[in-house]
N, CA, C and O of each residue as an XYZ file, in Angstrom:
800
protein
N      46.149      2.371    -15.231
C      46.158      2.238    -13.778
C      44.753      1.880    -13.288
O      43.765      2.468    -13.727
N      44.676      0.903    -12.368
C      43.389      0.457    -11.863
C      42.791      1.485    -10.913
O      43.471      2.008    -10.031
N      41.494      1.766    -11.111
C      40.813      2.726    -10.240
C      40.437      2.031     -8.936
O      39.882      0.933     -8.949
N      40.738      2.667     -7.821
C      40.407      2.097     -6.513
C      39.048      2.647     -6.089
O      38.826      3.857     -6.041
N      38.139      1.704     -5.783
C      36.788      2.098     -5.367
C      36.613      1.713     -3.908
O      36.839      0.564     -3.528
N      36.215      2.661     -3.107
C      36.013      2.407     -1.677
C      34.866      1.418     -1.479
O      33.920      1.409     -2.267
N      34.937      0.574     -0.423
C      33.874     -0.407     -0.167
C      32.485      0.226     -0.072
O      31.506     -0.341     -0.558
N      32.405      1.392      0.551
C      31.112      2.068      0.680
C      30.530      2.462     -0.667
O      29.319      2.396     -0.879
N      31.415      2.876     -1.580
C      30.965      3.257     -2.925
C      30.476      2.038     -3.696
O      29.488      2.108     -4.428
N      31.195      0.891     -3.519
C      30.774     -0.343     -4.185
C      29.394     -0.770     -3.686
O      28.531     -1.168     -4.468
N      29.203     -0.678     -2.365
C      27.912     -1.064     -1.785
C      26.800     -0.164     -2.311
O      25.725     -0.647     -2.665
N      27.053      1.137     -2.362
C      26.046      2.085     -2.860
C      25.732      1.810     -4.322
O      24.573      1.878     -4.730
N      26.766      1.495     -5.123
C      26.552      1.203     -6.542
C      25.734     -0.072     -6.712
O      24.848     -0.138     -7.564
N      26.033     -1.088     -5.895
C      25.267     -2.338     -5.959
C      23.807     -2.093     -5.592
O      22.901     -2.614     -6.244
N      23.582     -1.299     -4.547
C      22.214     -1.002     -4.117
C      21.450     -0.230     -5.191
O      20.262     -0.462     -5.415
N      22.157      0.696     -5.853
C      21.523      1.478     -6.916
C      21.175      0.587     -8.108
O      20.100      0.731     -8.690
N      22.067     -0.329     -8.476
C      21.783     -1.265     -9.571
C      20.584     -2.137     -9.219
O      19.698     -2.349    -10.046
N      20.562     -2.638     -7.991
C      19.450     -3.477     -7.546
C      18.130     -2.703     -7.613
O      17.111     -3.231     -8.057
N      18.163     -1.439     -7.164
C      16.956     -0.616     -7.187
C      16.456     -0.407     -8.608
O      15.255     -0.490     -8.865
N      17.376     -0.137     -9.533
C      16.994      0.082    -10.928
C      16.395     -1.180    -11.545
O      15.408     -1.112    -12.278
N      16.991     -2.322    -11.248
C      16.449     -3.598    -11.743
C      15.064     -3.867    -11.161
O      14.165     -4.339    -11.857
N      14.908     -3.565     -9.892
C      13.614     -3.780     -9.234
C      12.547     -2.852     -9.812
O      11.417     -3.277    -10.052
N      12.901     -1.595    -10.035
C      11.966     -0.648    -10.654
C      11.530     -1.147    -12.036
O      10.351     -1.092    -12.383
N      12.504     -1.636    -12.819
C      12.188     -2.125    -14.167
C      11.296     -3.361    -14.104
O      10.378     -3.513    -14.910
N      11.569     -4.243    -13.141
C      10.755     -5.454    -12.990
C       9.327     -5.104    -12.585
O       8.371     -5.677    -13.107
N       9.185     -4.166    -11.658
C       7.846     -3.745    -11.224
C       7.081     -3.144    -12.391
O       5.902     -3.436    -12.591
N       7.762     -2.299    -13.161
C       7.105     -1.662    -14.304
C       6.646     -2.697    -15.332
O       5.520     -2.624    -15.824
N       7.506     -3.652    -15.655
C       7.142     -4.688    -16.642
C       6.026     -5.586    -16.120
O       5.071     -5.883    -16.839
N       6.151     -6.018    -14.862
C       5.134     -6.909    -14.300
C       3.809     -6.176    -14.112
O       2.745     -6.769    -14.297
N       3.859     -4.908    -13.752
C       2.631     -4.126    -13.587
C       1.942     -3.890    -14.922
O       0.729     -3.685    -14.977
N       2.724     -3.921    -16.001
C       2.142     -3.731    -17.339
C       1.355     -4.964    -17.787
O       0.702     -4.944    -18.830
N       1.421     -6.027    -16.998
C       0.611     -7.205    -17.303
C       1.389     -8.405    -17.778
O       0.803     -9.437    -18.105
N       2.730     -8.282    -17.821
C       3.532     -9.424    -18.249
C       3.426    -10.544    -17.218
O       3.869    -10.390    -16.080
N       2.842    -11.663    -17.614
C       2.726    -12.806    -16.690
C       4.062    -13.526    -16.571
O       4.470    -13.918    -15.478
N       4.741    -13.698    -17.704
C       6.056    -14.330    -17.673
C       7.081    -13.275    -17.268
O       7.036    -12.137    -17.736
N       7.999    -13.665    -16.397
C       9.032    -12.734    -15.944
C      10.224    -12.873    -16.901
O      10.943    -13.872    -16.868
N      10.420    -11.864    -17.747
C      11.423    -11.912    -18.805
C      12.701    -11.211    -18.344
O      12.795     -9.984    -18.374
N      13.689    -12.016    -17.915
C      14.931    -11.445    -17.402
C      15.651    -10.616    -18.470
O      16.194     -9.554    -18.165
N      15.658    -11.092    -19.711
C      16.353    -10.359    -20.778
C      15.762     -8.962    -20.955
O      16.495     -7.977    -21.046
N      14.424     -8.884    -21.002
C      13.762     -7.596    -21.228
C      13.959     -6.655    -20.044
O      14.222     -5.467    -20.229
N      13.832     -7.186    -18.827
C      13.991     -6.347    -17.635
C      15.415     -5.792    -17.573
O      15.614     -4.603    -17.326
N      16.396     -6.655    -17.798
C      17.796     -6.211    -17.759
C      18.075     -5.186    -18.857
O      18.771     -4.197    -18.627
N      17.533     -5.425    -20.044
C      17.747     -4.498    -21.162
C      17.160     -3.123    -20.864
O      17.688     -2.111    -21.326
N      16.069     -3.078    -20.093
C      15.435     -1.798    -19.745
C      16.402     -0.871    -19.001
O      16.276      0.352    -19.069
N      17.369     -1.468    -18.289
C      18.324     -0.640    -17.550
C      19.742     -0.762    -18.111
O      20.710     -0.347    -17.473
N      19.851     -1.336    -19.307
C      21.142     -1.406    -19.981
C      22.105     -2.425    -19.414
O      23.319     -2.234    -19.473
N      21.568     -3.526    -18.855
C      22.410     -4.572    -18.288
C      22.071     -5.916    -18.925
O      21.164     -6.009    -19.753
N      22.796     -6.940    -18.537
C      22.477     -8.287    -19.006
C      21.682     -9.004    -17.934
O      21.623     -8.572    -16.783
N      21.062    -10.126    -18.340
C      20.251    -10.848    -17.358
C      21.100    -11.442    -16.237
O      20.578    -11.808    -15.184
N      22.413    -11.536    -16.467
C      23.304    -11.995    -15.405
C      23.215    -11.106    -14.172
O      23.368    -11.581    -13.046
N      22.966     -9.809    -14.384
C      22.834     -8.886    -13.249
C      21.623     -9.240    -12.395
O      21.661     -9.137    -11.169
N      20.541     -9.662    -13.063
C      19.340    -10.062    -12.319
C      19.611    -11.318    -11.499
O      19.214    -11.407    -10.337
N      20.293    -12.296    -12.115
C      20.626    -13.514    -11.373
C      21.562    -13.189    -10.209
O      21.448    -13.780     -9.135
N      22.476    -12.261    -10.419
C      23.408    -11.880     -9.359
C      22.663    -11.279     -8.166
O      22.955    -11.601     -7.015
N      21.705    -10.409     -8.453
C      21.010     -9.706     -7.369
C      19.843    -10.493     -6.774
O      19.554    -10.348     -5.586
N      19.166    -11.324     -7.571
C      17.943    -11.966     -7.095
C      17.984    -13.498     -7.133
O      17.119    -14.152     -6.552
N      18.972    -14.067     -7.807
C      19.169    -15.500     -7.781
C      18.340    -16.324     -8.741
O      18.843    -17.269     -9.348
N      17.067    -15.972     -8.884
C      16.151    -16.761     -9.707
C      14.908    -15.933     -9.995
O      14.752    -14.830     -9.472
N      14.020    -16.476    -10.834
C      12.739    -15.802    -11.096
C      11.960    -15.674     -9.798
O      11.417    -14.610     -9.499
N      11.901    -16.758     -9.022
C      11.181    -16.699     -7.745
C      11.763    -15.642     -6.820
O      11.028    -14.935     -6.130
N      13.095    -15.536     -6.809
C      13.742    -14.523     -5.975
C      13.382    -13.114     -6.403
O      13.172    -12.238     -5.564
N      13.311    -12.894     -7.719
C      12.932    -11.574     -8.223
C      11.474    -11.269     -7.889
O      11.162    -10.167     -7.438
N      10.581    -12.228     -8.104
C       9.159    -12.011     -7.811
C       8.970    -11.711     -6.325
O       8.175    -10.845     -5.959
N       9.698    -12.424     -5.478
C       9.623    -12.174     -4.032
C      10.067    -10.750     -3.709
O       9.433    -10.065     -2.906
N      11.151    -10.309     -4.329
C      11.645     -8.950     -4.094
C      10.646     -7.907     -4.599
O      10.445     -6.878     -3.954
N      10.022     -8.169     -5.747
C       9.007     -7.260     -6.284
C       7.819     -7.167     -5.331
O       7.320     -6.074     -5.064
N       7.365     -8.313     -4.817
C       6.228     -8.340     -3.884
C       6.553     -7.549     -2.623
O       5.744     -6.738     -2.173
N       7.731     -7.780     -2.050
C       8.125     -7.060     -0.836
C       8.199     -5.558     -1.084
O       7.771     -4.762     -0.249
N       8.746     -5.174     -2.243
C       8.876     -3.752     -2.546
C       7.512     -3.112     -2.800
O       7.275     -1.975     -2.393
N       6.619     -3.833     -3.469
C       5.265     -3.298     -3.704
C       4.548     -3.094     -2.381
O       3.880     -2.078     -2.190
N       4.678     -4.043     -1.469
C       4.069     -3.922     -0.146
C       4.673     -2.735      0.598
O       3.956     -1.956      1.227
N       6.001     -2.604      0.520
C       6.677     -1.507      1.224
C       6.204     -0.147      0.719
O       5.948      0.761      1.510
N       6.088     -0.011     -0.608
C       5.663      1.271     -1.181
C       4.232      1.609     -0.777
O       3.924      2.757     -0.458
N       3.360      0.602     -0.791
C       1.973      0.848     -0.371
C       1.935      1.234      1.102
O       1.272      2.202      1.474
N       2.641      0.482      1.940
C       2.638      0.756      3.384
C       3.149      2.159      3.682
O       2.599      2.863      4.529
N       4.196      2.557      2.986
C       4.766      3.885      3.190
C       3.727      4.971      2.897
O       3.622      5.956      3.628
N       2.971      4.779      1.828
C       1.956      5.774      1.451
C       0.849      5.876      2.494
O       0.474      6.978      2.892
N       0.322      4.732      2.942
C      -0.818      4.796      3.857
C      -0.392      5.174      5.271
O      -1.144      5.830      5.991
N       0.808      4.764      5.673
C       1.275      5.155      7.009
C       1.516      6.653      7.055
O       1.207      7.296      8.058
N       2.060      7.217      5.991
C       2.243      8.671      5.923
C       0.926      9.414      6.139
O       0.896     10.491      6.734
N      -0.156      8.823      5.646
C      -1.472      9.456      5.769
C      -2.029      9.357      7.185
O      -2.996     10.043      7.517
N      -1.427      8.509      8.028
C      -2.015      8.253      9.345
C      -1.110      8.698     10.491
O      -1.217      8.174     11.600
N      -0.230      9.645     10.239
C       0.740     10.028     11.262
C       0.243     11.111     12.215
O       0.795     11.279     13.302
N      -0.798     11.849     11.814
C      -1.226     12.970     12.661
C      -2.699     12.869     13.016
O      -3.498     12.283     12.286
N      -3.041     13.459     14.161
C      -4.428     13.478     14.618
C      -4.640     12.562     15.808
O      -3.702     11.940     16.307
N      -5.883     12.488     16.256
C      -6.224     11.560     17.327
C      -6.153     10.134     16.775
O      -6.048      9.926     15.566
N      -6.213      9.167     17.675
C      -6.207      7.780     17.220
C      -7.347      7.503     16.262
O      -7.170      6.808     15.261
N      -8.511      8.043     16.563
C      -9.692      7.854     15.694
C      -9.469      8.491     14.318
O      -9.760      7.884     13.288
N      -8.950      9.722     14.317
C      -8.690     10.409     13.045
C      -7.636      9.650     12.228
O      -7.758      9.526     11.009
N      -6.620      9.155     12.897
C      -5.565      8.414     12.197
C      -6.117      7.141     11.559
O      -5.724      6.778     10.450
N      -7.027      6.468     12.259
C      -7.667      5.281     11.679
C      -8.442      5.648     10.424
O      -8.336      4.969      9.403
N      -9.216      6.714     10.499
C      -9.986      7.145      9.324
C      -9.056      7.545      8.176
O      -9.329      7.247      7.013
N      -7.963      8.219      8.511
C      -7.014      8.633      7.469
C      -6.433      7.421      6.737
O      -6.333      7.418      5.510
N      -6.051      6.394      7.498
C      -5.421      5.238      6.866
C      -6.431      4.437      6.052
O      -6.089      3.879      5.010
N      -7.675      4.379      6.529
C      -8.720      3.676      5.769
C      -9.031      4.431      4.478
O      -9.150      3.827      3.412
N      -9.160      5.754      4.583
C      -9.456      6.562      3.393
C      -8.323      6.476      2.362
O      -8.571      6.322      1.166
N      -7.070      6.577      2.847
C      -5.932      6.503      1.931
C      -5.843      5.122      1.292
O      -5.582      5.006      0.094
N      -6.058      4.076      2.087
C      -6.008      2.707      1.553
C      -7.083      2.493      0.501
O      -6.821      1.938     -0.566
N      -8.292      2.935      0.810
C      -9.395      2.755     -0.136
C      -9.121      3.487     -1.443
O      -9.374      2.950     -2.521
N      -8.603      4.716     -1.353
C      -8.314      5.494     -2.560
C      -7.227      4.829     -3.396
O      -7.346      4.751     -4.619
N      -6.175      4.352     -2.750
C      -5.075      3.727     -3.481
C      -5.476      2.372     -4.065
O      -5.210      2.086     -5.233
N      -6.116      1.547     -3.242
C      -6.497      0.215     -3.706
C      -7.551      0.278     -4.808
O      -7.636     -0.618     -5.648
N      -8.350      1.339     -4.798
C      -9.377      1.499     -5.818
C      -8.937      2.342     -7.003
O      -9.751      2.700     -7.854
N      -7.639      2.663     -7.060
C      -7.156      3.570     -8.106
C      -7.067      2.910     -9.481
O      -6.940      3.599    -10.493
N      -7.132      1.581     -9.520
C      -7.077      0.825    -10.782
C      -5.822      1.151    -11.588
O      -5.855      1.200    -12.818
N      -4.732      1.369    -10.886
C      -3.462      1.615    -11.578
C      -2.750      0.276    -11.792
O      -3.034     -0.692    -11.087
N      -1.830      0.215    -12.754
C      -1.082     -1.029    -12.962
C      -0.373     -1.514    -11.696
O      -0.312     -2.716    -11.439
N       0.166     -0.575    -10.901
C       0.866     -0.958     -9.671
C      -0.063     -1.721     -8.728
O       0.321     -2.755     -8.181
N      -1.286     -1.215     -8.536
C      -2.202     -1.872     -7.594
C      -2.810     -3.144     -8.179
O      -3.178     -4.049     -7.430
N      -2.920     -3.225     -9.489
C      -3.334     -4.501    -10.087
C      -2.245     -5.550     -9.877
O      -2.544     -6.722     -9.648
N      -0.978     -5.126     -9.956
C       0.132     -6.045     -9.691
C       0.113     -6.501     -8.236
O       0.287     -7.688     -7.959
N      -0.096     -5.577     -7.308
C      -0.133     -5.936     -5.896
C      -1.241     -6.955     -5.624
O      -1.037     -7.918     -4.885
N      -2.412     -6.739     -6.225
C      -3.517     -7.688     -6.080
C      -3.129     -9.047     -6.649
O      -3.353    -10.079     -6.015
N      -2.548     -9.045     -7.845
C      -2.185    -10.303     -8.494
C      -1.202    -11.114     -7.646
O      -1.375    -12.320     -7.469
N      -0.188    -10.455     -7.131
C       0.802    -11.160     -6.323
C       0.198    -11.634     -5.007
O       0.549    -12.698     -4.498
N      -0.706    -10.839     -4.466
C      -1.388    -11.220     -3.223
C      -2.209    -12.496     -3.441
O      -2.187    -13.400     -2.606
N      -2.921    -12.566     -4.548
C      -3.713    -13.750     -4.874
C      -2.793    -14.937     -5.167
O      -3.047    -16.052     -4.711
N      -1.729    -14.692     -5.926
C      -0.807    -15.769     -6.278
C      -0.085    -16.334     -5.051
O       0.346    -17.487     -5.066
N       0.049    -15.535     -3.997
C       0.688    -16.035     -2.769
C      -0.099    -17.198     -2.179
O       0.456    -18.050     -1.486
N      -1.390    -17.222     -2.460
C      -2.223    -18.311     -1.959
C      -2.528    -19.374     -2.991
O      -3.292    -20.302     -2.724
N      -1.931    -19.244     -4.185
C      -2.240    -20.222     -5.238
C      -0.972    -20.674     -5.958
O      -0.363    -21.670     -5.570
N      -0.575    -19.959     -6.990
C       0.516    -20.429     -7.853
C       1.920    -20.054     -7.382
O       2.893    -20.639     -7.859
N       2.056    -19.107     -6.471
C       3.377    -18.702     -5.970
C       3.379    -18.802     -4.439
O       3.511    -17.799     -3.737
N       3.233    -20.010     -3.950
C       3.087    -20.210     -2.502
C       4.334    -19.823     -1.717
O       4.264    -19.677     -0.497
N       5.489    -19.650     -2.395
C       6.679    -19.198     -1.667
C       6.510    -17.762     -1.153
O       7.293    -17.298     -0.324
N       5.465    -17.055     -1.661
C       5.185    -15.697     -1.191
C       4.310    -15.691      0.066
O       4.202    -14.665      0.738
N       3.691    -16.817      0.383
C       2.728    -16.874      1.490
C       3.313    -16.416      2.832
O       2.635    -15.684      3.553
N       4.542    -16.815      3.203
C       5.082    -16.329      4.484
C       5.201    -14.799      4.540
O       5.039    -14.201      5.603
N       5.483    -14.176      3.397
C       5.553    -12.711      3.345
C       4.180    -12.136      3.646
O       4.047    -11.203      4.438
N       3.153    -12.700      3.005
C       1.785    -12.227      3.221
C       1.392    -12.357      4.681
O       0.817    -11.434      5.258
N       1.704    -13.507      5.284
C       1.339    -13.714      6.694
C       2.029    -12.708      7.608
O       1.418    -12.190      8.544
N       3.301    -12.434      7.336
C       4.038    -11.471      8.159
C       3.473    -10.063      7.996
O       3.360     -9.321      8.972
N       3.118     -9.696      6.770
C       2.534     -8.378      6.513
C       1.197     -8.238      7.239
O       0.915     -7.203      7.843
N       0.379     -9.288      7.175
C      -0.913     -9.252      7.865
C      -0.721     -9.058      9.370
O      -1.450     -8.300     10.010
N       0.257     -9.749      9.913
C       0.551     -9.637     11.344
C       0.937     -8.199     11.711
O       0.452     -7.648     12.699
N       1.821     -7.602     10.897
C       2.259     -6.228     11.168
C       1.115     -5.236     11.007
O       0.988     -4.295     11.790
N       0.281     -5.448      9.988
C      -0.854     -4.541      9.782
C      -1.829     -4.610     10.951
O      -2.281     -3.579     11.449
N      -2.152     -5.819     11.388
C      -3.065     -5.948     12.540
C      -2.503     -5.235     13.766
O      -3.230     -4.562     14.498
N      -1.194     -5.393     13.979
C      -0.560     -4.743     15.130
C      -0.627     -3.218     15.000
O      -0.848     -2.518     15.988
N      -0.435     -2.707     13.781
C      -0.472     -1.250     13.587
C      -1.879     -0.702     13.826
O      -2.046      0.306     14.512
N      -2.886     -1.362     13.261
C      -4.257     -0.898     13.467
C      -4.642     -0.992     14.943
O      -5.316     -0.109     15.474
N      -4.213     -2.058     15.592
C      -4.488     -2.203     17.021
C      -3.852     -1.062     17.812
O      -4.457     -0.542     18.750
N      -2.640     -0.674     17.436
C      -1.962      0.422     18.139
C      -2.683      1.748     17.948
O      -2.696      2.588     18.848
N      -3.288      1.940     16.765
C      -4.052      3.181     16.536
C      -5.323      3.206     17.383
O      -5.700      4.250     17.915
N      -5.981      2.051     17.504
C      -7.167      1.979     18.368
C      -6.762      2.269     19.805
O      -7.423      3.046     20.494
N      -5.679      1.648     20.257
C      -5.207      1.877     21.629
C      -4.848      3.348     21.849
O      -5.115      3.904     22.914
N      -4.238      3.979     20.830
C      -3.899      5.404     20.947
C      -5.172      6.234     21.075
O      -5.220      7.195     21.843
N      -6.205      5.857     20.315
C      -7.479      6.566     20.405
C      -8.148      6.382     21.756
O      -8.799      7.300     22.254
N      -7.997      5.214     22.351
C      -8.551      4.987     23.686
C      -7.815      5.827     24.720
O      -8.418      6.315     25.676
N      -6.508      5.992     24.525
C      -5.733      6.803     25.464
C      -6.062      8.282     25.342
O      -6.103      8.997     26.344
N      -6.300      8.749     24.098
C      -6.595     10.185     23.945
C      -8.090     10.496     24.069
O      -8.493     11.655     23.972
N      -8.916      9.458     24.283
C     -10.342      9.656     24.514
C     -11.192      9.751     23.266
O     -12.395      9.997     23.361
N     -10.591      9.559     22.083
C     -11.371      9.667     20.844
C     -12.058      8.356     20.479
O     -12.918      8.332     19.598
N     -11.686      7.265     21.150
C     -12.283      5.948     20.908
C     -12.733      5.382     22.235
O     -12.041      5.514     23.245
N     -13.895      4.752     22.231
C     -14.454      4.163     23.446
C     -13.452      3.221     24.114
O     -12.725      2.487     23.445
N     -13.431      3.258     25.437
C     -12.510      2.408     26.192
C     -12.981      0.966     26.271
O     -12.192      0.071     26.574
N     -14.281      0.729     25.998
C     -14.832     -0.620     26.204
C     -14.762     -1.512     24.964
O     -15.278     -2.629     24.994
N     -14.137     -1.049     23.870
C     -13.963     -1.929     22.710
C     -12.593     -2.592     22.806
O     -11.643     -1.995     23.311
N     -12.496     -3.814     22.326
C     -11.232     -4.531     22.362
C     -10.374     -4.079     21.181
O     -10.740     -4.282     20.024
N      -9.231     -3.466     21.483
C      -8.386     -2.879     20.439
C      -7.922     -3.926     19.424
O      -7.912     -3.662     18.222
N      -7.540     -5.109     19.904
C      -7.039     -6.148     18.993
C      -8.129     -6.633     18.049
O      -7.860     -6.900     16.878
N      -9.359     -6.751     18.548
C     -10.468     -7.205     17.707
C     -10.775     -6.176     16.623
O     -10.986     -6.527     15.462
N     -10.796     -4.898     17.015
C     -11.046     -3.844     16.026
C      -9.913     -3.798     15.002
O     -10.161     -3.633     13.808
N      -8.661     -3.946     15.472
C      -7.521     -3.969     14.552
C      -7.631     -5.090     13.540
O      -7.325     -4.911     12.361
N      -8.074     -6.261     14.013
C      -8.243     -7.412     13.123
C      -9.352     -7.150     12.103
O      -9.222     -7.511     10.933
N     -10.446     -6.521     12.550
C     -11.575     -6.234     11.662
C     -11.169     -5.227     10.570
O     -11.524     -5.390      9.402
N     -10.428     -4.198     10.965
C      -9.996     -3.197      9.988
C      -9.059     -3.838      8.964
O      -9.174     -3.580      7.766
N      -8.146     -4.663      9.431
C      -7.219     -5.325      8.522
C      -7.971     -6.204      7.525
O      -7.677     -6.189      6.330
N      -8.941     -6.969      8.022
C      -9.720     -7.853      7.139
C     -10.492     -7.040      6.105
O     -10.600     -7.441      4.946
N     -11.029     -5.896      6.527
C     -11.784     -5.054      5.602
C     -10.873     -4.491      4.508
O     -11.256     -4.456      3.338
N      -9.678     -4.053      4.883
C      -8.769     -3.505      3.884
C      -8.292     -4.584      2.918
O      -8.038     -4.298      1.748
N      -8.167     -5.823      3.398
C      -7.850     -6.917      2.479
C      -9.004     -7.116      1.492
O      -8.791     -7.396      0.312
N     -10.219     -6.965      1.998
C     -11.387     -7.045      1.118
C     -11.390     -5.940      0.086
O     -11.774     -6.161     -1.063
N     -10.959     -4.736      0.488
C     -10.891     -3.620     -0.462
C      -9.840     -3.875     -1.544
O      -9.995     -3.437     -2.684
N      -8.768     -4.588     -1.177
C      -7.759     -4.942     -2.178
C      -8.387     -5.816     -3.260
O      -8.204     -5.573     -4.453
N      -9.126     -6.830     -2.833
C      -9.771     -7.737     -3.793
C     -10.912     -7.030     -4.516
O     -11.252     -7.389     -5.643
N     -11.505     -6.025     -3.869
C     -12.633     -5.306     -4.447
C     -12.243     -4.521     -5.693
O     -13.111     -3.972     -6.372
N     -10.949     -4.459     -6.003
C     -10.522     -3.815     -7.254
C     -11.217     -4.436     -8.460
O     -11.305     -3.819     -9.521
N     -11.705     -5.651     -8.290
C     -12.376     -6.346     -9.388
C     -13.775     -5.778     -9.644
O     -14.382     -6.046    -10.681
N     -14.277     -4.992     -8.689
C     -15.610     -4.389     -8.816
C     -15.511     -3.011     -9.474
O     -14.431     -2.423     -9.523
N     -16.652     -2.489     -9.986
C     -16.638     -1.126    -10.549
C     -16.183     -0.101     -9.506
O     -16.417     -0.277     -8.311
N     -15.535      0.963     -9.965
C     -14.947      1.960     -9.062
C     -15.967      2.551     -8.101
O     -15.662      2.757     -6.926
N     -17.195      2.829     -8.594
C     -18.190      3.442     -7.704
C     -18.612      2.483     -6.595
O     -18.924      2.918     -5.487
N     -18.624      1.171     -6.886
C     -18.946      0.189     -5.849
C     -17.836      0.112     -4.812
O     -18.095     -0.070     -3.623
N     -16.597      0.253     -5.273
C     -15.468      0.257     -4.343
C     -15.564      1.451     -3.399
O     -15.391      1.305     -2.188
N     -15.840      2.637     -3.955
C     -15.943      3.839     -3.119
C     -17.083      3.708     -2.122
O     -16.953      4.087     -0.958
N     -18.211      3.164     -2.594
C     -19.381      3.010     -1.722
C     -19.064      2.062     -0.570
O     -19.443      2.331      0.570
N     -18.381      0.966     -0.847
C     -18.037      0.001      0.198
C     -17.122      0.639      1.242
O     -17.295      0.419      2.441
N     -16.156      1.425      0.788
C     -15.236      2.093      1.722
C     -15.975      3.112      2.585
O     -15.710      3.222      3.782
N     -16.898      3.856      1.982
C     -17.669      4.855      2.735
C     -18.569      4.181      3.772
O     -18.695      4.654      4.902
N     -19.190      3.074      3.375
C     -20.062      2.341      4.312
C     -19.251      1.826      5.506
O     -19.707      1.876      6.648
N     -18.047      1.334      5.222
C     -17.224      0.830      6.318
C     -16.798      1.966      7.237
O     -16.796      1.808      8.458
N     -16.439      3.109      6.661
C     -16.068      4.280      7.466
C     -17.215      4.654      8.402
O     -16.985      4.924      9.581
N     -18.456      4.674      7.887
C     -19.633      4.997      8.698
C     -19.831      3.967      9.805
O     -20.123      4.324     10.947
N     -19.673      2.696      9.466
C     -19.844      1.625     10.443
C     -18.802      1.750     11.559
O     -19.105      1.546     12.735
N     -17.598      2.081     11.178
C     -16.525      2.232     12.173
C     -16.832      3.371     13.142
O     -16.552      3.271     14.337
N     -17.410      4.457     12.620
C     -17.788      5.572     13.504
C     -18.803      5.122     14.531
O     -18.714      5.516     15.694
N     -19.769      4.306     14.133
C     -20.780      3.806     15.058
C     -20.130      2.917     16.115
O     -20.448      3.013     17.300
N     -19.217      2.050     15.673
C     -18.566      1.107     16.577
C     -17.668      1.796     17.592
O     -17.629      1.410     18.761
N     -16.941      2.825     17.142
C     -15.947      3.455     18.010
C     -16.519      4.571     18.863
O     -15.792      5.188     19.641
């Protein structure tokens, strides 16, 4: 007798399969694999490469999904760090958390850097994602500055959008700074934190 599966259960199962494939792809790509090996990724979760084609369509589709998920995971971590306090404190929290994560020299953050660089070079189909992320980040930092101006922790005479843009540019620099020794990365983040205190 055929088992009847409710539509909601099918959707949940599909989402779970997609998540497992994405986790396996992130793990393999973060380990330094330049070539995206569908057979190996699928085998990691006990499936065939047909499952990857079903969920992501192509290598480019999978890489795009990996990039979006890596960005989402990073954003979730740093936003969590910036949810409480005055606007000024929240800005410092997000800068400190970003600097610590971006300078952690973990495979995940090396992958994020690699995909970020490739968006402007060999994987240009990722560029629109990068531009949208930059736009959202600038808006978030600007909102924190504006919140600080409202609660009195940040000077009212600074332009919130300009400061938001500067913070975003600095954090992008910290992402690339992973190529520098860890102590230089920490020093750069501390210097920027001090400079921001003077500015605000």
